[in-house]
C-alpha positions, -999 to +999 in steps of 0.1 A: -358+514+685-354+476+679-391+470+687-399+492+655-374+474+634-387+440+646-424+452+640-414+466+605-397+432+597-429+414+605-450+438+586-427+436+557-431+397+556-468+398+559-471+422+532-448+400+510-472+373+519-503+392+509-487+402+476-480+366+467-513+354+476-529+384+453-505+371+425-516+335+431-554+346+428-547+365+395-528+337+381-555+314+389-581+335+374-560+336+343-556+299+343-595+295+345-599+319+316-576+301+295-590+267+304-626+280+293-611+290+260-594+256+256-561+270+257-548+242+279-512+247+277-514+283+287-540+274+315-514+250+328-485+275+329-509+298+348-519+271+373-485+264+380-475+300+385-505+303+408-493+273+429-457+286+430-471+322+443-491+303+470-462+283+482-441+317+484-470+334+501-471+305+528-433+308+534-436+344+541-464+338+562-444+312+581-414+334+585-436+362+597-451+340+622-416+328+634-405+365+637-435+373+659-430+342+681-393+351+685-402+388+691-428+377+717-403+353+735-377+380+738-403+404+751-413+379+778-377+374+786-371+412+792 
């Protein structure tokens, strides 16, 4: 049962990472659209949101990697 819980945790972390990457891409597109329309202040806000989302995505991916490594180490010890 712990194996399933551990797998679910890693999957949830990877899903969160993917969702943040998706948000980052969407915000980047909105930034580019606003830049094209010369709405520079709005473009900058969307660019910042995109950057923040990318950082969050990377953090979740790193957490998922760490959980996977820990899980693998525990499996090898057993």
